Structures are given as structure tokens and as C-alpha cells.
A tleap script that builds the chain and sets N, CA, C and O, in Angstrom:
source leaprc.protein.ff14SB
mol = sequence {
  NMET ASN LYS ILE VAL ARG CYS VAL GLY ILE
  SER LEU CYS VAL LEU LEU LEU PRO SER LEU
  LEU PRO ALA GLN MET ALA ALA ARG ASP ARG
  SER GLU ILE GLU ASP GLU TYR LYS TRP ASP
  LEU SER GLY LEU TYR GLU SER ASP GLU ALA
  TRP GLU ALA GLU PHE LYS LYS ALA GLU ALA
  LEU VAL ALA GLU ALA GLU ALA LEU ARG GLU
  LYS LEU GLY GLY LYS LEU GLY GLU SER GLY
  GLU ASN LEU LEU HIE PHE HIE ARG LYS SER
  GLU GLU MET SER ARG LEU TYR GLU LYS LEU
  LEU THR TYR ALA PHE LEU LYS ALA ASP GLU
  CASP
}
set mol.1.N position { -19.320 20.484 24.097 }
set mol.1.CA position { -20.370 21.427 24.467 }
set mol.1.C position { -19.787 22.652 25.171 }
set mol.1.O position { -20.196 23.785 24.914 }
set mol.2.N position { -18.822 22.404 26.065 }
set mol.2.CA position { -18.200 23.488 26.815 }
set mol.2.C position { -17.504 24.472 25.873 }
set mol.2.O position { -17.553 25.683 26.088 }
set mol.3.N position { -16.854 23.947 24.825 }
set mol.3.CA position { -16.173 24.811 23.857 }
set mol.3.C position { -17.173 25.680 23.106 }
set mol.3.O position { -16.895 26.846 22.824 }
set mol.4.N position { -18.325 25.122 22.786 }
set mol.4.CA position { -19.355 25.865 22.057 }
set mol.4.C position { -19.861 27.019 22.917 }
set mol.4.O position { -20.008 28.141 22.433 }
set mol.5.N position { -20.128 26.742 24.198 }
set mol.5.CA position { -20.621 27.779 25.107 }
set mol.5.C position { -19.581 28.895 25.232 }
set mol.5.O position { -19.929 30.076 25.227 }
set mol.6.N position { -18.309 28.518 25.343 }
set mol.6.CA position { -17.240 29.508 25.453 }
set mol.6.C position { -17.150 30.353 24.181 }
set mol.6.O position { -16.997 31.572 24.257 }
set mol.7.N position { -17.242 29.716 23.022 }
set mol.7.CA position { -17.183 30.442 21.748 }
set mol.7.C position { -18.337 31.420 21.617 }
set mol.7.O position { -18.152 32.552 21.170 }
set mol.8.N position { -19.532 30.982 22.007 }
set mol.8.CA position { -20.701 31.864 21.938 }
set mol.8.C position { -20.504 33.044 22.885 }
set mol.8.O position { -20.797 34.183 22.523 }
set mol.9.N position { -20.012 32.781 24.088 }
set mol.9.CA position { -19.761 33.853 25.061 }
set mol.9.C position { -18.753 34.861 24.545 }
set mol.9.O position { -18.958 36.069 24.666 }
set mol.10.N position { -17.673 34.374 23.976 }
set mol.10.CA position { -16.652 35.262 23.428 }
set mol.10.C position { -17.221 36.069 22.274 }
set mol.10.O position { -16.973 37.270 22.176 }
set mol.11.N position { -17.975 35.426 21.407 }
set mol.11.CA position { -18.584 36.120 20.264 }
set mol.11.C position { -19.508 37.241 20.727 }
set mol.11.O position { -19.497 38.335 20.163 }
set mol.12.N position { -20.310 36.964 21.761 }
set mol.12.CA position { -21.214 37.993 22.277 }
set mol.12.C position { -20.433 39.174 22.855 }
set mol.12.O position { -20.805 40.330 22.654 }
set mol.13.N position { -19.355 38.877 23.569 }
set mol.13.CA position { -18.523 39.958 24.123 }
set mol.13.C position { -17.949 40.826 23.015 }
set mol.13.O position { -17.961 42.054 23.101 }
set mol.14.N position { -17.448 40.176 21.977 }
set mol.14.CA position { -16.853 40.919 20.860 }
set mol.14.C position { -17.898 41.782 20.165 }
set mol.14.O position { -17.607 42.909 19.764 }
set mol.15.N position { -19.111 41.258 20.022 }
set mol.15.CA position { -20.167 42.009 19.344 }
set mol.15.C position { -20.736 43.131 20.203 }
set mol.15.O position { -21.079 44.194 19.687 }
set mol.16.N position { -20.839 42.901 21.511 }
set mol.16.CA position { -21.479 43.878 22.386 }
set mol.16.C position { -20.526 44.897 22.981 }
set mol.16.O position { -20.953 45.996 23.335 }
set mol.17.N position { -19.260 44.569 23.100 }
set mol.17.CA position { -18.303 45.441 23.766 }
set mol.17.C position { -18.254 46.860 23.195 }
set mol.17.O position { -18.269 47.818 23.968 }
set mol.18.N position { -18.198 47.028 21.886 }
set mol.18.CA position { -18.136 48.403 21.363 }
set mol.18.C position { -19.320 49.268 21.781 }
set mol.18.O position { -19.152 50.466 22.011 }
set mol.19.N position { -20.505 48.688 21.884 }
set mol.19.CA position { -21.676 49.478 22.266 }
set mol.19.C position { -21.680 49.819 23.754 }
set mol.19.O position { -22.406 50.721 24.173 }
set mol.20.N position { -20.887 49.120 24.553 }
set mol.20.CA position { -20.832 49.377 25.986 }
set mol.20.C position { -19.776 50.412 26.364 }
set mol.20.O position { -19.754 50.880 27.502 }
set mol.21.N position { -18.898 50.776 25.425 }
set mol.21.CA position { -17.843 51.735 25.721 }
set mol.21.C position { -18.436 53.129 25.890 }
set mol.21.O position { -19.334 53.519 25.145 }
set mol.22.N position { -17.934 53.880 26.867 }
set mol.22.CA position { -18.452 55.249 27.050 }
set mol.22.C position { -18.081 56.144 25.872 }
set mol.22.O position { -17.166 55.847 25.104 }
set mol.23.N position { -18.804 57.228 25.753 }
set mol.23.CA position { -18.590 58.156 24.636 }
set mol.23.C position { -17.182 58.732 24.637 }
set mol.23.O position { -16.645 59.038 23.572 }
set mol.24.N position { -16.558 58.890 25.835 }
set mol.24.CA position { -15.205 59.452 25.897 }
set mol.24.C position { -14.190 58.545 25.215 }
set mol.24.O position { -13.113 59.007 24.837 }
set mol.25.N position { -14.503 57.290 25.054 }
set mol.25.CA position { -13.574 56.330 24.472 }
set mol.25.C position { -13.631 56.341 22.944 }
set mol.25.O position { -12.976 55.530 22.289 }
set mol.26.N position { -14.400 57.246 22.390 }
set mol.26.CA position { -14.488 57.324 20.933 }
set mol.26.C position { -13.109 57.625 20.355 }
set mol.26.O position { -12.275 58.251 21.009 }
set mol.27.N position { -12.882 57.186 19.154 }
set mol.27.CA position { -11.577 57.374 18.512 }
set mol.27.C position { -11.249 58.859 18.402 }
set mol.27.O position { -12.096 59.679 18.046 }
set mol.28.N position { -10.003 59.179 18.717 }
set mol.28.CA position { -9.534 60.548 18.599 }
set mol.28.C position { -8.560 60.619 17.443 }
set mol.28.O position { -7.991 59.613 17.018 }
set mol.29.N position { -8.381 61.831 16.944 }
set mol.29.CA position { -7.392 62.053 15.902 }
set mol.29.C position { -6.013 61.799 16.488 }
set mol.29.O position { -5.754 62.145 17.641 }
set mol.30.N position { -5.132 61.199 15.706 }
set mol.30.CA position { -3.796 60.848 16.187 }
set mol.30.C position { -3.024 62.059 16.720 }
set mol.30.O position { -2.230 61.927 17.651 }
set mol.31.N position { -3.252 63.218 16.139 }
set mol.31.CA position { -2.541 64.426 16.578 }
set mol.31.C position { -2.961 64.854 17.989 }
set mol.31.O position { -2.238 65.604 18.645 }
set mol.32.N position { -4.113 64.388 18.455 }
set mol.32.CA position { -4.600 64.734 19.792 }
set mol.32.C position { -3.996 63.844 20.879 }
set mol.32.O position { -4.137 64.135 22.066 }
set mol.33.N position { -3.334 62.777 20.485 }
set mol.33.CA position { -2.796 61.812 21.448 }
set mol.33.C position { -1.344 62.171 21.753 }
set mol.33.O position { -0.563 62.462 20.847 }
set mol.34.N position { -0.997 62.148 23.026 }
set mol.34.CA position { 0.364 62.469 23.437 }
set mol.34.C position { 1.336 61.424 22.908 }
set mol.34.O position { 1.001 60.245 22.800 }
set mol.35.N position { 2.544 61.875 22.580 }
set mol.35.CA position { 3.553 60.988 21.996 }
set mol.35.C position { 3.871 59.784 22.865 }
set mol.35.O position { 4.176 58.710 22.346 }
set mol.36.N position { 3.805 59.947 24.173 }
set mol.36.CA position { 4.144 58.832 25.059 }
set mol.36.C position { 3.176 57.651 24.923 }
set mol.36.O position { 3.487 56.545 25.366 }
set mol.37.N position { 2.026 57.873 24.322 }
set mol.37.CA position { 1.049 56.805 24.131 }
set mol.37.C position { 1.022 56.274 22.699 }
set mol.37.O position { 0.180 55.446 22.351 }
set mol.38.N position { 1.949 56.757 21.875 }
set mol.38.CA position { 2.041 56.290 20.486 }
set mol.38.C position { 3.208 55.321 20.357 }
set mol.38.O position { 4.176 55.393 21.115 }
set mol.39.N position { 3.109 54.425 19.400 }
set mol.39.CA position { 4.220 53.514 19.137 }
set mol.39.C position { 5.394 54.303 18.600 }
set mol.39.O position { 5.235 55.200 17.771 }
set mol.40.N position { 6.577 53.958 19.083 }
set mol.40.CA position { 7.803 54.572 18.578 }
set mol.40.C position { 8.527 53.530 17.731 }
set mol.40.O position { 9.203 52.651 18.266 }
set mol.41.N position { 8.387 53.625 16.434 }
set mol.41.CA position { 8.999 52.655 15.525 }
set mol.41.C position { 10.408 53.065 15.107 }
set mol.41.O position { 11.045 52.381 14.306 }
set mol.42.N position { 10.890 54.176 15.646 }
set mol.42.CA position { 12.216 54.649 15.241 }
set mol.42.C position { 13.330 53.704 15.680 }
set mol.42.O position { 14.444 53.787 15.163 }
set mol.43.N position { 13.051 52.820 16.613 }
set mol.43.CA position { 14.035 51.813 17.001 }
set mol.43.C position { 14.285 50.802 15.893 }
set mol.43.O position { 15.331 50.155 15.847 }
set mol.44.N position { 13.315 50.677 15.006 }
set mol.44.CA position { 13.465 49.782 13.850 }
set mol.44.C position { 14.008 50.565 12.657 }
set mol.44.O position { 15.042 50.216 12.086 }
set mol.45.N position { 13.294 51.626 12.294 }
set mol.45.CA position { 13.709 52.493 11.180 }
set mol.45.C position { 13.370 53.928 11.548 }
set mol.45.O position { 12.305 54.195 12.104 }
set mol.46.N position { 14.261 54.839 11.242 }
set mol.46.CA position { 14.047 56.257 11.557 }
set mol.46.C position { 12.903 56.862 10.745 }
set mol.46.O position { 12.257 57.813 11.187 }
set mol.47.N position { 12.656 56.307 9.556 }
set mol.47.CA position { 11.618 56.867 8.686 }
set mol.47.C position { 11.167 55.801 7.690 }
set mol.47.O position { 11.785 54.744 7.559 }
set mol.48.N position { 10.094 56.101 7.006 }
set mol.48.CA position { 9.626 55.194 5.945 }
set mol.48.C position { 10.662 55.103 4.831 }
set mol.48.O position { 10.810 54.061 4.192 }
set mol.49.N position { 11.377 56.200 4.604 }
set mol.49.CA position { 12.413 56.209 3.567 }
set mol.49.C position { 13.550 55.239 3.925 }
set mol.49.O position { 14.102 54.569 3.053 }
set mol.50.N position { 13.887 55.176 5.210 }
set mol.50.CA position { 14.928 54.242 5.659 }
set mol.50.C position { 14.457 52.804 5.462 }
set mol.50.O position { 15.241 51.929 5.096 }
set mol.51.N position { 13.167 52.570 5.708 }
set mol.51.CA position { 12.601 51.243 5.480 }
set mol.51.C position { 12.674 50.892 3.992 }
set mol.51.O position { 13.032 49.771 3.629 }
set mol.52.N position { 12.334 51.852 3.141 }
set mol.52.CA position { 12.380 51.633 1.690 }
set mol.52.C position { 13.790 51.263 1.234 }
set mol.52.O position { 13.969 50.367 0.409 }
set mol.53.N position { 14.794 51.963 1.781 }
set mol.53.CA position { 16.188 51.673 1.411 }
set mol.53.C position { 16.569 50.253 1.826 }
set mol.53.O position { 17.243 49.537 1.086 }
set mol.54.N position { 16.134 49.866 3.002 }
set mol.54.CA position { 16.433 48.514 3.485 }
set mol.54.C position { 15.683 47.467 2.658 }
set mol.54.O position { 16.181 46.361 2.445 }
set mol.55.N position { 14.487 47.825 2.196 }
set mol.55.CA position { 13.716 46.914 1.350 }
set mol.55.C position { 14.458 46.664 0.035 }
set mol.55.O position { 14.483 45.541 -0.469 }
set mol.56.N position { 15.051 47.704 -0.506 }
set mol.56.CA position { 15.845 47.552 -1.742 }
set mol.56.C position { 17.038 46.632 -1.493 }
set mol.56.O position { 17.409 45.841 -2.360 }
set mol.57.N position { 17.630 46.735 -0.318 }
set mol.57.CA position { 18.728 45.845 0.049 }
set mol.57.C position { 18.231 44.399 0.092 }
set mol.57.O position { 18.933 43.484 -0.339 }
set mol.58.N position { 17.021 44.198 0.613 }
set mol.58.CA position { 16.439 42.852 0.672 }
set mol.58.C position { 16.223 42.292 -0.734 }
set mol.58.O position { 16.444 41.106 -0.979 }
set mol.59.N position { 15.794 43.150 -1.643 }
set mol.59.CA position { 15.618 42.712 -3.026 }
set mol.59.C position { 16.949 42.274 -3.626 }
set mol.59.O position { 17.015 41.288 -4.360 }
set mol.60.N position { 18.001 43.012 -3.307 }
set mol.60.CA position { 19.332 42.650 -3.804 }
set mol.60.C position { 19.790 41.323 -3.207 }
set mol.60.O position { 20.465 40.536 -3.871 }
set mol.61.N position { 19.424 41.082 -1.960 }
set mol.61.CA position { 19.804 39.818 -1.309 }
set mol.61.C position { 19.139 38.619 -1.986 }
set mol.61.O position { 19.705 37.527 -2.027 }
set mol.62.N position { 17.956 38.828 -2.506 }
set mol.62.CA position { 17.276 37.747 -3.225 }
set mol.62.C position { 18.094 37.360 -4.452 }
set mol.62.O position { 18.267 36.174 -4.734 }
set mol.63.N position { 18.592 38.348 -5.176 }
set mol.63.CA position { 19.432 38.086 -6.353 }
set mol.63.C position { 20.718 37.378 -5.929 }
set mol.63.O position { 21.167 36.451 -6.603 }
set mol.64.N position { 21.309 37.812 -4.819 }
set mol.64.CA position { 22.520 37.157 -4.313 }
set mol.64.C position { 22.239 35.702 -3.945 }
set mol.64.O position { 23.046 34.817 -4.229 }
set mol.65.N position { 21.104 35.462 -3.317 }
set mol.65.CA position { 20.737 34.102 -2.920 }
set mol.65.C position { 20.550 33.211 -4.147 }
set mol.65.O position { 20.954 32.048 -4.146 }
set mol.66.N position { 19.941 33.760 -5.179 }
set mol.66.CA position { 19.768 33.003 -6.423 }
set mol.66.C position { 21.125 32.647 -7.031 }
set mol.66.O position { 21.337 31.519 -7.476 }
set mol.67.N position { 22.031 33.610 -7.046 }
set mol.67.CA position { 23.374 33.365 -7.594 }
set mol.67.C position { 24.102 32.317 -6.759 }
set mol.67.O position { 24.794 31.456 -7.303 }
set mol.68.N position { 23.948 32.389 -5.455 }
set mol.68.CA position { 24.576 31.408 -4.565 }
set mol.68.C position { 23.999 30.016 -4.787 }
set mol.68.O position { 24.723 29.021 -4.780 }
set mol.69.N position { 22.689 29.962 -4.984 }
set mol.69.CA position { 22.036 28.676 -5.234 }
set mol.69.C position { 22.571 28.050 -6.518 }
set mol.69.O position { 22.837 26.849 -6.571 }
set mol.70.N position { 22.724 28.864 -7.538 }
set mol.70.CA position { 23.257 28.364 -8.802 }
set mol.70.C position { 24.715 27.914 -8.660 }
set mol.70.O position { 25.123 26.892 -9.212 }
set mol.71.N position { 25.482 28.698 -7.911 }
set mol.71.CA position { 26.896 28.382 -7.714 }
set mol.71.C position { 27.079 27.098 -6.909 }
set mol.71.O position { 27.923 26.262 -7.231 }
set mol.72.N position { 26.275 26.957 -5.858 }
set mol.72.CA position { 26.434 25.808 -4.966 }
set mol.72.C position { 25.491 24.655 -5.291 }
set mol.72.O position { 25.512 23.628 -4.612 }
set mol.73.N position { 24.678 24.814 -6.308 }
set mol.73.CA position { 23.697 23.794 -6.654 }
set mol.73.C position { 24.208 22.371 -6.464 }
set mol.73.O position { 25.016 21.891 -7.259 }
set mol.74.N position { 23.745 21.703 -5.428 }
set mol.74.CA position { 24.135 20.324 -5.152 }
set mol.74.C position { 25.479 20.175 -4.467 }
set mol.74.O position { 25.912 19.050 -4.218 }
set mol.75.N position { 26.159 21.280 -4.153 }
set mol.75.CA position { 27.497 21.205 -3.567 }
set mol.75.C position { 27.541 21.746 -2.138 }
set mol.75.O position { 28.621 21.918 -1.574 }
set mol.76.N position { 26.390 22.011 -1.561 }
set mol.76.CA position { 26.336 22.615 -0.247 }
set mol.76.C position { 27.068 21.782 0.807 }
set mol.76.O position { 27.779 22.322 1.655 }
set mol.77.N position { 26.888 20.487 0.746 }
set mol.77.CA position { 27.503 19.616 1.732 }
set mol.77.C position { 28.922 19.189 1.406 }
set mol.77.O position { 29.514 18.416 2.160 }
set mol.78.N position { 29.480 19.665 0.315 }
set mol.78.CA position { 30.829 19.243 -0.087 }
set mol.78.C position { 31.923 19.841 0.782 }
set mol.78.O position { 33.001 19.261 0.905 }
set mol.79.N position { 31.660 20.989 1.383 }
set mol.79.CA position { 32.675 21.574 2.251 }
set mol.79.C position { 32.019 22.402 3.348 }
set mol.79.O position { 30.903 22.902 3.204 }
set mol.80.N position { 32.745 22.524 4.434 }
set mol.80.CA position { 32.269 23.356 5.534 }
set mol.80.C position { 32.177 24.814 5.122 }
set mol.80.O position { 31.320 25.553 5.608 }
set mol.81.N position { 33.064 25.224 4.225 }
set mol.81.CA position { 33.071 26.606 3.745 }
set mol.81.C position { 31.769 26.927 3.005 }
set mol.81.O position { 31.170 27.981 3.219 }
set mol.82.N position { 31.341 26.014 2.136 }
set mol.82.CA position { 30.075 26.211 1.409 }
set mol.82.C position { 28.898 26.298 2.383 }
set mol.82.O position { 28.039 27.172 2.267 }
set mol.83.N position { 28.880 25.388 3.325 }
set mol.83.CA position { 27.789 25.342 4.292 }
set mol.83.C position { 27.764 26.609 5.141 }
set mol.83.O position { 26.699 27.184 5.365 }
set mol.84.N position { 28.919 27.043 5.610 }
set mol.84.CA position { 29.007 28.254 6.426 }
set mol.84.C position { 28.578 29.486 5.625 }
set mol.84.O position { 27.843 30.334 6.131 }
set mol.85.N position { 29.033 29.581 4.390 }
set mol.85.CA position { 28.662 30.716 3.535 }
set mol.85.C position { 27.147 30.762 3.345 }
set mol.85.O position { 26.529 31.820 3.466 }
set mol.86.N position { 26.568 29.622 3.050 }
set mol.86.CA position { 25.115 29.556 2.870 }
set mol.86.C position { 24.398 29.931 4.164 }
set mol.86.O position { 23.439 30.703 4.149 }
set mol.87.N position { 24.867 29.381 5.282 }
set mol.87.CA position { 24.221 29.656 6.569 }
set mol.87.C position { 24.274 31.152 6.906 }
set mol.87.O position { 23.275 31.720 7.347 }
set mol.88.N position { 25.415 31.783 6.704 }
set mol.88.CA position { 25.542 33.215 7.008 }
set mol.88.C position { 24.627 34.061 6.127 }
set mol.88.O position { 23.992 35.002 6.604 }
set mol.89.N position { 24.563 33.725 4.847 }
set mol.89.CA position { 23.692 34.466 3.928 }
set mol.89.C position { 22.223 34.269 4.325 }
set mol.89.O position { 21.439 35.218 4.319 }
set mol.90.N position { 21.869 33.055 4.662 }
set mol.90.CA position { 20.505 32.753 5.078 }
set mol.90.C position { 20.137 33.516 6.353 }
set mol.90.O position { 19.038 34.061 6.462 }
set mol.91.N position { 21.049 33.549 7.301 }
set mol.91.CA position { 20.820 34.261 8.553 }
set mol.91.C position { 20.683 35.767 8.317 }
set mol.91.O position { 19.816 36.409 8.909 }
set mol.92.N position { 21.517 36.320 7.473 }
set mol.92.CA position { 21.448 37.749 7.136 }
set mol.92.C position { 20.080 38.086 6.531 }
set mol.92.O position { 19.452 39.079 6.898 }
set mol.93.N position { 19.642 37.256 5.616 }
set mol.93.CA position { 18.355 37.488 4.966 }
set mol.93.C position { 17.214 37.368 5.977 }
set mol.93.O position { 16.297 38.189 5.986 }
set mol.94.N position { 17.276 36.363 6.808 }
set mol.94.CA position { 16.218 36.138 7.786 }
set mol.94.C position { 16.076 37.319 8.744 }
set mol.94.O position { 14.962 37.763 9.021 }
set mol.95.N position { 17.181 37.821 9.243 }
set mol.95.CA position { 17.134 38.965 10.165 }
set mol.95.C position { 16.584 40.211 9.475 }
set mol.95.O position { 15.783 40.947 10.051 }
set mol.96.N position { 17.013 40.434 8.267 }
set mol.96.CA position { 16.553 41.609 7.529 }
set mol.96.C position { 15.054 41.513 7.241 }
set mol.96.O position { 14.324 42.485 7.437 }
set mol.97.N position { 14.594 40.359 6.783 }
set mol.97.CA position { 13.172 40.190 6.475 }
set mol.97.C position { 12.317 40.334 7.732 }
set mol.97.O position { 11.239 40.926 7.690 }
set mol.98.N position { 12.795 39.797 8.835 }
set mol.98.CA position { 12.035 39.903 10.084 }
set mol.98.C position { 11.879 41.368 10.503 }
set mol.98.O position { 10.801 41.791 10.922 }
set mol.99.N position { 12.950 42.123 10.387 }
set mol.99.CA position { 12.904 43.540 10.743 }
set mol.99.C position { 11.967 44.310 9.802 }
set mol.99.O position { 11.166 45.132 10.246 }
set mol.100.N position { 12.080 44.035 8.511 }
set mol.100.CA position { 11.208 44.699 7.535 }
set mol.100.C position { 9.736 44.380 7.800 }
set mol.100.O position { 8.889 45.273 7.791 }
set mol.101.N position { 9.445 43.123 8.031 }
set mol.101.CA position { 8.059 42.711 8.261 }
set mol.101.C position { 7.510 43.276 9.566 }
set mol.101.O position { 6.360 43.711 9.619 }
set mol.102.N position { 8.318 43.272 10.609 }
set mol.102.CA position { 7.867 43.809 11.899 }
set mol.102.C position { 7.469 45.264 11.749 }
set mol.102.O position { 6.398 45.667 12.203 }
set mol.103.N position { 8.320 46.054 11.117 }
set mol.103.CA position { 8.023 47.470 10.911 }
set mol.103.C position { 6.746 47.629 10.078 }
set mol.103.O position { 5.870 48.425 10.417 }
set mol.104.N position { 6.651 46.871 8.997 }
set mol.104.CA position { 5.486 46.996 8.105 }
set mol.104.C position { 4.187 46.644 8.828 }
set mol.104.O position { 3.187 47.347 8.680 }
set mol.105.N position { 4.192 45.566 9.606 }
set mol.105.CA position { 2.972 45.175 10.326 }
set mol.105.C position { 2.604 46.207 11.392 }
set mol.105.O position { 1.433 46.559 11.533 }
set mol.106.N position { 3.591 46.692 12.140 }
set mol.106.CA position { 3.305 47.685 13.173 }
set mol.106.C position { 2.853 49.001 12.548 }
set mol.106.O position { 1.947 49.656 13.062 }
set mol.107.N position { 3.479 49.382 11.449 }
set mol.107.CA position { 3.108 50.627 10.758 }
set mol.107.C position { 1.666 50.536 10.239 }
set mol.107.O position { 0.917 51.511 10.291 }
set mol.108.N position { 1.296 49.373 9.746 }
set mol.108.CA position { -0.064 49.184 9.222 }
set mol.108.C position { -1.116 49.273 10.331 }
set mol.108.O position { -2.269 49.614 10.069 }
set mol.109.N position { -0.715 48.967 11.567 }
set mol.109.CA position { -1.657 49.003 12.677 }
set mol.109.C position { -1.701 50.340 13.408 }
set mol.109.O position { -2.461 50.499 14.363 }
set mol.110.N position { -0.894 51.299 12.968 }
set mol.110.CA position { -0.975 52.636 13.565 }
set mol.110.C position { -2.333 53.237 13.246 }
set mol.110.O position { -2.945 52.929 12.223 }
set mol.111.N position { -2.791 54.101 14.146 }
set mol.111.CA position { -4.071 54.749 13.828 }
set mol.111.C position { -3.856 56.009 13.044 }
set mol.111.O position { -4.820 56.687 12.688 }
savepdb mol mol.pdb
quit
């Protein structure tokens, strides 16, 4: 019962909050907002073009991973060298994908 009351309360806040905001809080054009209050995504990528270039690199890594899978198919545990090579490639891909996704999600949420 307590969870239901809390959910109803939260739902009412979410529904009523926009109507309670003062008129000054209305959305402004992005050009009217000072840079210090905008997200700075340049720490991830300097531009959308830089993101695109890195995305192409990620696509190439997928092909490399497929080739590695075929090469090592069933032999991953046969040597430490195979395991290390796979681990490094996997880590490289994971870091790149995380960076690409972070930028894309933050960019999509810009106003």
C-alpha cells in the first residue's frame, strides 16, 4: 500500500510540476544561454565529424573481431597469447563503444 501511495504522489508531482513553473522558466533558444551553462562535449569529441571518424573505426573493429573469432575459433584457451590478444581487442572495442555511446546519448539530450 505504501508503494502505491508513493507512486501516486510521484505521478502527481510529475504531472503538475510543469504547470507550477513560473513563466521565466519557459524554454529559451540555445543561442540565448551562456556557454558556461551548456554541456561541453569536446572532451569526448571535438566535433560530430570526429565522432563519425571514430564510428568508422568501430565498424572496422567489428570486422577485426569477426576475423579473430574465426582464427581463434575454439582455440582461445590453448595459449596465454591467444587469450591476451582476445582480451586486449575486447577491451579496445569496449572503451571505444562506451565513448561513442556516451557522446551520442549526451548529444541527443542537448536542447
